[in-house]
C-alpha positions in Angstrom: 12.4 -29.8 -37.4 8.9 -31.0 -36.7 10.3 -32.8 -33.6 11.4 -29.5 -32.3 7.8 -28.2 -32.7 6.7 -31.2 -30.7 9.3 -30.5 -28.1 8.2 -26.9 -27.9 4.6 -28.0 -27.5 5.7 -30.4 -24.8 7.5 -27.5 -23.0 4.3 -25.4 -23.3 2.2 -28.2 -21.7 4.8 -28.6 -19.1 4.6 -24.9 -18.2 0.8 -25.1 -18.1 1.1 -28.1 -15.7 3.6 -26.2 -13.6 1.1 -23.3 -13.4 -1.6 -25.7 -12.3 0.8 -27.1 -9.7 1.6 -23.6 -8.5 -2.2 -22.9 -8.0 -2.5 -26.1 -6.1 0.5 -25.3 -3.9 -1.0 -21.8 -3.1 -4.3 -23.4 -2.3 -2.7 -26.0 0.0 -0.8 -23.2 1.8 -4.0 -21.3 2.4 -5.6 -24.5 3.8 -2.5 -25.1 6.0 -2.8 -21.5 7.3 -6.5 -21.9 8.1 -6.0 -25.2 9.9 -3.1 -23.8 11.9 -5.3 -20.9 13.0 -8.3 -23.0 13.8 -6.3 -25.7 15.6 -4.6 -23.1 17.9 -7.6 -20.8 18.6 -10.5 -23.2 19.0 -9.6 -23.5 22.7 -10.3 -19.8 23.1 -13.8 -20.3 21.8 -14.9 -23.6 23.4 -13.9 -25.4 26.6 -15.4 -28.5 28.0 -18.2 -28.5 25.5 -19.3 -24.9 26.3 -18.8 -21.7 24.4 -16.6 -19.3 26.3 -16.4 -16.6 23.7 -19.3 -16.2 21.2 -17.3 -14.1 18.8 -14.5 -16.6 18.7 -16.9 -19.5 18.2 -18.7 -17.7 15.3 -15.2 -17.2 13.8 -14.4 -20.9 14.2 -17.7 -21.9 12.5 -16.9 -19.5 9.6 -13.4 -20.9 9.2 -14.6 -24.5 9.3 -16.9 -23.7 6.4 -14.1 -22.0 4.6 -12.0 -25.2 5.0 -14.5 -27.3 3.1 -14.6 -24.7 0.3 -10.8 -24.7 0.0 -10.5 -28.5 -0.1 -13.2 -28.5 -2.8 -11.2 -26.0 -4.8 -8.0 -28.0 -4.3 -9.7 -31.2 -5.5 -10.9 -29.3 -8.6 -7.4 -28.3 -9.5 -5.8 -31.7 -8.7 -8.8 -33.8 -9.9 -8.3 -35.8 -6.6 -7.9 -35.5 -2.9 -4.1 -35.8 -3.2 -3.4 -35.5 0.6 -6.5 -37.7 1.4 -7.7 -35.3 4.1 -11.3 -34.6 3.1 -12.8 -37.2 5.6 -10.6 -35.7 8.3 -11.8 -32.2 7.5 -15.4 -33.2 7.5 -14.8 -34.7 11.0 -13.2 -31.5 12.1 -16.2 -29.4 10.9 -18.5 -31.8 12.7 -16.5 -31.4 16.0 -16.7 -27.6 15.7 -20.5 -27.7 15.1 -21.2 -29.9 18.1 -18.7 -27.9 20.3 -16.5 -30.9 20.5 -13.4 -31.4 22.7 -10.7 -28.8 22.1 -7.9 -31.5 22.1 -9.8 -33.5 19.4 -10.2 -30.4 17.2 -6.6 -29.5 17.7 -5.4 -33.0 16.8 -7.6 -33.2 13.7 -6.5 -29.8 12.5 -2.8 -30.6 13.1 -3.0 -34.1 11.5 -4.6 -32.6 8.3 -2.0 -29.8 8.3 0.9 -32.2 8.6 -0.4 -34.3 5.7 -0.7 -31.2 3.5 2.8 -30.1 4.4 4.2 -33.5 3.6 2.2 -34.0 0.3 2.8 -30.5 -1.1 6.4 -30.3 0.3 5.6 -27.0 2.1 8.6 -25.8 4.1 7.2 -24.2 7.3 10.3 -22.3 8.2 12.8 -19.9 6.5 16.2 -21.0 5.4 17.9 -19.3 8.3 16.9 -17.2 11.3 16.0 -13.6 10.4 17.8 -10.6 11.9 15.8 -8.7 14.5 16.6 -5.3 12.9 15.2 -6.4 9.5 12.0 -7.6 11.1 11.7 -4.3 13.0 12.0 -2.3 9.7 9.2 -4.4 8.0 7.0 -4.0 11.1 7.4 -0.2 11.3 6.6 0.1 7.5 3.6 -2.2 7.4 2.2 -3.0 10.8 2.7 -0.1 13.1 -0.5 1.8 12.0 -2.8 -0.8 13.5 -0.7 -2.7 16.0 1.2 0.3 17.4 4.9 0.9 17.9 5.0 -1.5 20.9 2.7 -4.1 19.3 -0.1 -3.5 21.8 -2.8 -3.1 19.2 -3.1 0.6 19.8 -1.8 2.0 16.5 -2.9 5.5 15.2 -4.8 3.9 12.3 -7.0 1.7 14.4 -9.9 4.2 14.3 -10.0 4.1 10.5 -9.9 0.3 10.2 -12.7 -1.4 8.2 -14.2 -3.4 9.8 -13.4 -2.0 13.2 -13.8 -5.3 15.0 -12.1 -7.4 16.0 -9.4 -5.1 17.3 -5.8 -5.6 16.2 -4.0 -8.3 18.2 -2.0 -7.3 21.2 1.4 -8.9 20.5 2.5 -8.2 24.1 -0.3 -10.3 25.7 1.3 -13.5 27.1 -2.0 -15.4 26.9 -2.5 -14.6 23.2 1.2 -15.1 22.4 1.2 -18.6 24.1 -0.7 -20.0 21.1 1.2 -18.1 18.4 4.2 -19.4 16.4 6.2 -17.6 13.7 4.7 -20.0 11.2 1.2 -19.0 12.2 2.2 -15.3 12.1 3.8 -15.9 8.7 0.5 -17.4 7.4 -1.5 -14.5 8.8 0.8 -12.0 7.1 0.7 -14.0 3.8 -3.1 -14.5 3.5 -4.6 -12.1 6.0 -7.8 -13.0 8.0 -11.1 -12.9 6.2 -13.7 -10.5 7.4 -11.2 -8.6 9.6 -9.0 -5.6 9.0 -6.0 -7.9 8.9 -5.2 -7.8 5.1 -2.8 -10.0 3.1 0.7 -8.7 2.7 1.6 -11.1 -0.1 3.3 -8.2 -1.9 6.2 -8.6 0.7 8.8 -11.2 -0.3 8.8 -14.6 1.4 11.9 -13.5 3.3 10.3 -10.3 4.5 7.2 -12.1 5.7 9.4 -14.4 7.8 11.3 -11.5 9.2 8.2 -9.7 10.5 6.7 -13.0 11.7 9.7 -13.7 13.9 9.8 -10.0 15.0 6.2 -10.3 16.2 7.2 -13.1 18.5 10.2 -11.1 19.8 8.5 -7.8 20.2 7.2 -8.3 23.8 10.6 -9.2 25.3 12.9 -6.3 26.5 16.6 -6.5 25.6 17.6 -6.8 29.2 15.4 -9.9 29.7 16.9 -11.5 26.7 20.4 -10.7 28.0 19.6 -12.2 31.4 18.5 -15.4 29.7 21.7 -15.5 27.7 23.8 -14.9 30.8 22.0 -17.7 32.7 22.5 -20.2 29.8 26.2 -19.4 29.6 28.2 -22.6 30.0 25.0 -24.7 29.6 24.2 -26.8 26.6 21.1 -26.1 24.6 19.9 -29.1 22.5 20.4 -28.4 18.7 16.8 -29.3 18.0 15.6 -26.6 20.4 17.5 -23.7 18.7 17.3 -24.7 15.0 15.2 -22.6 12.7 12.6 -25.3 12.0 11.8 -25.7 15.7 11.7 -22.0 16.5 9.4 -21.3 13.5 6.8 -24.0 14.1 6.7 -24.0 17.9 4.4 -21.6 19.8 5.5 -19.7 22.9 3.5 -22.0 25.1 5.1 -25.1 23.6 8.5 -23.6 23.8 8.0 -22.7 27.5 7.0 -26.3 28.2 10.2 -27.6 26.6 12.3 -25.1 28.6 10.7 -26.2 31.9 11.6 -29.8 31.1 15.2 -28.9 30.3 15.8 -26.4 33.0 13.2 -26.8 35.8 14.9 -24.4 38.1 15.8 -21.8 35.4 14.3 -18.4 34.6 11.7 -19.6 32.1 10.7 -16.2 30.8 14.3 -15.0 30.4 15.3 -18.1 28.5 12.2 -17.8 26.3 13.2 -14.1 25.6 16.7 -15.2 24.6 15.3 -17.8 22.2 12.8 -15.4 20.7 14.9 -12.2 20.7 18.5 -12.9 21.6 19.2 -15.4 18.8 17.8 -13.0 16.3 20.0 -10.2 17.6 23.1 -12.4 17.2 22.1 -13.6 13.7 24.6 -12.9 10.9 24.0 -12.8 7.2 27.6 -13.8 6.4 27.2 -16.7 3.8 30.5 -18.3 5.0 29.2 -18.3 8.6 26.0 -19.8 7.4 27.9 -22.5 5.5 30.1 -23.3 8.6 27.0 -23.5 10.9 25.1 -25.8 8.5 28.1 -28.0 7.9 28.5 -28.4 11.7 24.8 -29.3 12.0 25.2 -31.8 9.2 28.1 -33.5 11.0 26.2 -33.5 14.3 23.2 -35.1 12.7 25.4 -37.7 10.9 27.0 -38.6 14.3 23.5 -39.2 15.6 22.6 -41.6 12.8 20.3 -39.2 11.0 21.9 -39.6 7.6 19.1 -38.2 5.4 18.8 -35.0 7.5 22.6 -34.7 7.5 22.7 -34.9 3.7 20.0 -32.2 3.4 21.9 -29.9 5.8 25.0 -30.5 3.7 23.1 -29.4 0.6 21.8 -26.3 2.4 25.3 -25.5 3.5 26.4 -25.2 -0.1 23.3 -23.7 -1.7 22.3 -21.3 1.0 25.8 -20.5 2.3 28.9 -21.0 0.3 27.2 -20.5 -3.1 26.2 -17.0 -2.1 29.9 -16.1 -1.7 31.1 -17.9 -4.8 31.1 -15.1 -7.3 33.3 -12.8 -5.1 35.6 -15.6 -4.0 36.1 -16.9 -7.6 37.0 -13.4 -8.7 39.8 -13.1 -6.1 41.0 -16.7 -5.9 39.6 -19.2 -8.4 41.7 -22.1 -7.2 40.5 -21.7 -3.6 36.9 -21.4 -4.8 37.1 -24.6 -6.8 38.9 -26.4 -4.0 36.1 -25.5 -1.5 33.4 -26.4 -4.1 35.0 -29.8 -4.5 35.2 -30.3 -0.7 31.5 -29.5 -0.3 30.7 -32.1 -3.0 33.0 -34.7 -1.3 31.4 -34.0 2.0 27.9 -34.7 0.6 29.1 -37.8 -1.2 30.8 -39.1 1.9 27.4 -38.9 3.8 25.8 -40.8 0.9 28.5 -43.5 1.1 28.0 -43.9 4.9 31.7 -43.4 5.7 32.8 -43.6 9.3 31.8 -40.7 11.6 35.5 -39.8 12.2 36.0 -39.2 8.4 33.0 -36.9 8.3 34.3 -34.9 11.3 37.7 -34.7 9.6 36.2 -33.3 6.4 34.2 -30.8 8.4 37.4 -29.5 10.1 39.1 -29.2 6.7 36.1 -27.2 5.3 36.2 -25.0 8.4 39.9 -24.2 7.7 39.2 -23.4 4.0 36.2 -21.2 5.0 38.6 -19.3 7.3 41.0 -18.8 4.4 38.1 -17.8 2.1 37.0 -15.2 4.7 40.4 -13.7 4.9 40.6 -13.6 1.1 37.3 -11.8 0.7 38.2 -9.3 3.4 41.6 -8.6 2.0 42.5 -5.7 -0.3 41.6 -2.0 -0.4 38.4 -0.5 -1.7 40.0 0.2 -5.1 41.1 -3.4 -5.5 37.6 -4.6 -4.4 36.1 -2.3 -7.1 38.4 -3.8 -9.7 37.4 -7.4 -8.7 33.7 -6.4 -8.9 34.3 -4.9 -12.3 36.2 -7.9 -13.6 33.7 -10.4 -12.2 30.7 -8.5 -13.6 32.3 -8.4 -17.1 33.2 -12.1 -17.0 29.7 -13.1 -15.9 27.8 -11.5 -18.9 30.6 -12.5 -21.3 30.8 -16.1 -20.2 27.0 -16.7 -20.0 26.3 -14.7 -23.1 28.9 -16.4 -25.2 27.3 -19.8 -24.5 24.0 -18.7 -25.9 25.6 -16.7 -28.7 27.5 -19.8 -30.0 24.2 -21.7 -30.2 22.2 -18.9 -31.9 25.1 -18.1 -34.3 25.2 -21.7 -35.5 21.4 -21.7 -36.2 21.3 -18.3 -37.8 24.3 -19.1 -40.1 22.6 -22.4 -41.0 19.4 -20.6 -42.0 21.3 -18.1 -44.1 23.1 -20.9 -45.9 19.7 -22.6 -46.5 18.4 -19.4 -48.2 15.8 -19.1 -45.5 16.9 -15.8 -44.1 13.3 -14.8 -43.4 13.2 -17.5 -40.7 15.9 -15.8 -38.8 13.4 -13.3 -37.4 11.9 -16.2 -35.4 15.3 -16.9 -33.8 15.5 -13.3 -32.9 11.9 -13.5 -31.5 13.0 -16.4 -29.3 16.0 -14.7 -27.7 14.2 -11.4 -27.3 11.4 -13.2 -25.4 14.1 -14.9 -23.3 15.7 -11.6 -22.4 12.3 -10.2 -21.4 11.7 -13.3 -19.3 15.1 -12.8 -17.8 14.3 -9.1 -16.9 11.0 -10.3 -15.4 12.9 -12.9 -13.3 15.3 -10.2 -12.1 12.4 -7.9 -11.1 10.6 -10.8 -9.4 13.7 -11.7 -7.5 14.0 -8.2 -6.2 10.4 -7.8 -5.2 8.1 -10.8 -4.9 10.2 -13.9 -5.1 13.1 -15.1 -2.9 14.9 -17.9 -4.5 15.9 -20.6 -2.1 19.0 -22.5 -3.0 16.9 -25.6 -3.7 14.4 -23.7 -6.0 17.2 -22.0 -7.8 19.0 -25.3 -8.5 15.7 -27.0 -9.5 14.9 -24.3 -12.1 18.4 -24.3 -13.5 18.4 -28.1 -13.6 15.2 -28.5 -15.5 16.1 -25.8 -18.0 19.5 -27.4 -18.6 18.0 -30.8 -19.3 15.5 -29.4 -21.8 18.2 -27.3 -23.4 20.5 -30.4 -23.7 17.8 -32.4 -25.4 17.0 -29.6 -27.9 20.7 -28.9 -28.7 21.5 -32.6 -29.1 18.7 -32.9 -31.7 19.9 -29.9 -33.6 23.5 -31.2 -33.5 22.2 -34.5 -34.9 20.2 -32.7 -37.6 23.3 -30.8 -38.7 25.6 -33.8 -38.8 23.2 -35.8 -41.0 23.5 -33.0 -43.6 27.2 -32.6 -43.9 27.3 -34.4 -47.2 26.5 -32.1 -50.2 24.1 -34.5 -51.8 22.1 -34.8 -48.6 22.1 -31.1 -48.2 20.8 -30.4 -51.7 18.1 -33.0 -51.3 17.1 -31.4 -48.1 17.0 -28.0 -49.7 14.7 -29.3 -52.4 12.4 -31.0 -50.0 12.4 -28.7 -47.0 13.3 -25.2 -47.7 9.7 -24.3 -48.5 8.5 -25.7 -45.2 11.1 -23.9 -43.0 8.6 -21.1 -42.4 5.7 -23.5 -41.6 4.2 -23.0 -38.2 5.7 -26.2 -36.8 9.2 -25.1 -37.6 8.6 -21.6 -36.5 7.7 -22.9 -33.0 10.7 -25.1 -33.0 13.1 -22.2 -33.9 11.5 -19.9 -31.3 11.6 -22.7 -28.7 15.3 -23.5 -29.2 16.3 -19.8 -29.2 14.2 -19.1 -26.1 15.4 -21.9 -23.9 19.1 -21.6 -25.0 19.1 -17.9 -24.0 16.7 -18.1 -21.0 18.9 -20.7 -19.3 21.8 -18.3 -19.4 19.6 -15.3 -18.5 18.4 -17.1 -15.4 22.0 -17.8 -14.3 22.9 -14.2 -15.0 20.1 -13.0 -12.8 21.3 -15.2 -9.9 25.0 -14.3 -10.3 24.4 -10.6 -10.5 21.9 -10.7 -7.6 24.6 -12.3 -5.4 27.4 -10.0 -6.8 25.2 -6.9 -6.1 24.4 -7.8 -2.5 28.0 -8.8 -1.7 29.6 -5.6 -3.1 27.5 -2.8 -1.7 30.3 -0.3 -2.1 31.2 -1.3 -5.7 27.8 -1.0 -7.5 29.3 1.5 -10.1 32.1 -1.0 -10.8 29.5 -3.8 -11.3 27.5 -1.6 -13.8 30.7 -0.7 -15.6 31.8 -4.3 -15.8 28.4 -5.3 -17.2 28.7 -2.6 -19.9 32.2 -3.8 -20.8 31.1 -7.4 -20.9 28.2 -6.6 -23.2 30.6 -4.7 -25.6 33.0 -7.6 -25.7 30.1 -10.0 -26.3 28.8 -8.0 -29.2 32.3 -8.0 -30.8 32.6 -11.8 -30.2 29.2 -12.4 -31.7 30.0 -10.4 -34.8 33.3 -12.4 -35.3 31.6 -15.7 -34.8 28.9 -15.0 -37.4 31.4 -13.8 -40.0 33.7 -16.8 -39.4 30.8 -19.2 -39.5 29.6 -18.0 -42.9 33.1 -18.3 -44.5 33.5 -22.0 -43.6 32.8 -24.5 -46.4 29.3 -26.2 -46.0 30.7 -29.6 -44.9 33.0 -28.1 -42.3 30.5 -25.5 -41.2 27.8 -28.1 -40.4 30.4 -30.4 -38.9 31.9 -27.8 -36.6 28.6 -26.3 -35.5 27.0 -29.7 -35.0 29.9 -30.8 -32.9 29.7 -27.6 -30.9 26.0 -28.2 -30.1 26.8 -31.8 -29.2 29.4 -30.5 -26.7 27.0 -28.0 -25.3 24.4 -30.7 -24.9 26.9 -32.9 -23.1 27.8 -30.1 -20.7 24.1 -29.1 -20.1 23.2 -32.8 -19.4 25.8 -33.3 -16.7 25.2 -29.9 -15.2 21.4 -30.3 -15.2 21.5 -33.7 -13.5 24.0 -32.4 -10.9 21.7 -29.4 -10.2 18.7 -31.7 -9.8 20.7 -33.9 -7.5 21.6 -30.9 -5.4 18.0 -29.9 -5.2 16.9 -33.4 -4.1 15.0 -34.3 -7.3 17.4 -37.1 -8.3 19.4 -39.5 -6.2 23.2 -39.1 -6.1 25.4 -42.2 -6.2 29.0 -41.0 -5.9 32.0 -42.7 -7.5 35.7 -42.1 -7.0 36.5 -41.4 -10.7 36.6 -39.2 -12.7 37.4 -36.0 -10.7 34.8 -33.2 -11.0 35.3 -31.0 -14.1 32.5 -28.3 -13.8 33.7 -26.6 -17.0 32.6 -29.8 -19.0 29.7 -30.6 -16.7 31.5 -33.7 -15.4 30.6 -34.7 -11.8 31.6 -38.0 -10.1 28.1 -39.5 -9.7 26.6 -42.5 -11.5 23.5 -40.6 -12.5 25.2 -37.5 -14.1 27.8 -39.7 -15.9 25.1 -42.1 -17.1 23.2 -39.1 -18.7 26.4 -38.0 -20.5 27.2 -41.6 -21.4 23.9 -42.0 -23.1 24.5 -38.9 -25.2 28.0 -40.2 -26.1 26.6 -43.6 -27.2 24.0 -41.9 -29.4 26.6 -39.7 -30.8 29.0 -42.5 -31.7 26.1 -44.6 -32.9 25.1 -41.8 -35.3 28.6 -41.4 -36.5 28.9 -45.2 -37.2 25.6 -45.2 -39.0 26.6 -42.2 -41.2 30.0 -43.9 -42.0 28.1 -47.0 -43.0 25.8 -44.9 -45.2 28.8 -43.3 -46.9 30.3 -46.7 -47.7 27.1 -47.9 -49.2 26.9 -44.8 -51.3 30.5 -45.3 -52.6 29.8 -49.0 -53.4 
C-alpha cells in the first residue's frame, strides 16, 4: 500500500500547486483590473502632454506604481514573468511619469491586459446576459447608500464615507459612462479602488458581481428610451458579434456608440444604445432550455462562417450551461428523452470536430430544437402534486445512486481490513469519508455563497477527481487480485499485517476513502443545486426524498457489508477486486469525457461504439484509449497470475 501513500502525497502536492495557481490567478485578475482602469481613465488626467486634472493624474501615478508591485508579486508566485509583460509595464509607467500620449498609454495598458487574459485564461464576461431585475436587487442592497437610488452619486451614506473624496461616481453622467464597460465595473466591484471609499465586494458571488456591473451600465437609460430603440430596430438585423455577451461585457459605452454609428448612421444612437444596455437585459430569460437553444444556434452560425473552434466552444456551453441545468428534472420525467437529447448534443459537438458539411450541422441544430421543444413540454406537464412526486423520486435516486458507488468501494476495503485482522485501521477509512463529507458540505456552502460553478469549471473538477479515483481504485483492485490465492494471502499476512497501521498505509487508506467519497459528494452538490433551483415549489419533496434516499443507502450499506464478510476469502477478494476494476474503468472513461467537455483534452470522435454513460463509454479515441489501457493492464495481470499458478503447480 506504500504506492497509495505516494499517490496521496502526490495528490497533496497537486492541491498545493493548485492553491498557488489560484493565488496567481487572483493576482493576475487584480493586475487586469488595474490596467483596465488606468488605460481607460488616463485620458481624463492628461491630454496632449498636459495635466488636465491634478487629482486624476496623482491617481494615475499611484496606480502605475501599484502595477509594478503587483507584477513583482505575480513573478514571486510563478517564479517567472509568465505573460512576459514586465518590460511593457515599465514602459507604461515611464509614459505616465512623463505625461505621455494618452493613446500610447491606452495601447500599452490594453496590450498587457490582453496578454494576461490569454495567459491566465481569464474570462472577461459572464456565461450569459444577466437579468436587469437581479442587478437592481444587488444594487439596492449594496450600492444605493453611496451611489443613490438613481446612481447619481448622491446616496444617503455619502456623508459618512471614509475617505470623503473622491465622491461616488455618477453613473448617469454620459461622459463618465463613455469610458466604462461592464468588465471594468465588474473589476471595480470585485477589488474596489485603493485609497477611496469604493470597497471590494468580493463576498458577492461571481454571478452577482456581473449582475450589478451590467445594471450599472443600464441604470441611466429610461425604459421608454430602450423601447424606442427596440421599435426602431424591429425588422433590422443586428450582427451577432454586437449583441453577444462577450462584446457587451468588454465594450465601453463610447466604443458601443461608435459601432452603432457605423451600422446605422441615420438611426437614433442613444435609443439603440439604451436597448443594448437595458432592453436586452429586460428580455433575458434564465430558462436553461432556451439558453441551450440560443447557444446551439450561435454555434451553427459560427460554423457556417468558418469559425470552427468558436462553434465547438459554443456547442460545449450549450450543453454545460444550458441543457445540463435541466437534466435532473428531465431525466426524472422522461429518461429516454433526456438520454436522446444528451446523445444529440454529443453528436453535434463531434460533427463540428469532424468538419461535416454546413447543411448537416444545420439539420442537427433543427433536430435538437425539436427535441428541446418536446423537453419543454415534458417539464411543463403535470400538476403540482405530480411535480412534487418527481422531485421526491429524483432527490432519493440522486443520493442513493451516488452514495452507493462510494459505499461499494468503502465496503470492499473495510471488509478486507477485517479479514486481515487489522480492524483498528478501519478508523482511517472512516476518517477519509468523514473528511470527504465535510469537504462536500463546504463545497455546497461555497456554491451557495461565494462560488458560482461555470459548466466548464464543474466538468474540470469532476474530470480530475474521476481520473485520480480511477488510478487509485485500479491499484487497489490489482492488489486484491494478487492475493486471491490462500498461500499468497497468508504470506502477506505474515509480512504486512504489522505495517498496515504505519503512517504510509494510513495516508493511503485515508486518501482512497476521501477521493472515492468526495468525487460522489461533489456530484451530489451539483445535482441537488440544480434540482433545488428548478423545483422552487417542491423543496419539501426534495428534502423528503433526500431523507428516504439516505435511509435506503444505510440499509444497502449494511447488507453489502454483511454479504461481503460471508464470502470465502478467494471469492471475496476476486469479487471486490473485479468491482473496483469496473469502477476504475467507468471513472476513467467518464473523467476523460468530462475533461474533453471542459476543453482540457482534445476529442477525436469515432462512429463506434454508441455512447453508454452508465459504463463511462463515449465514442472518442481518447476516452476509449484510456479504458483500453486499463483493460490491457487487467488482462496482462490475469495472464501473469495464470502463469504463476501453473508454475506453482509444476
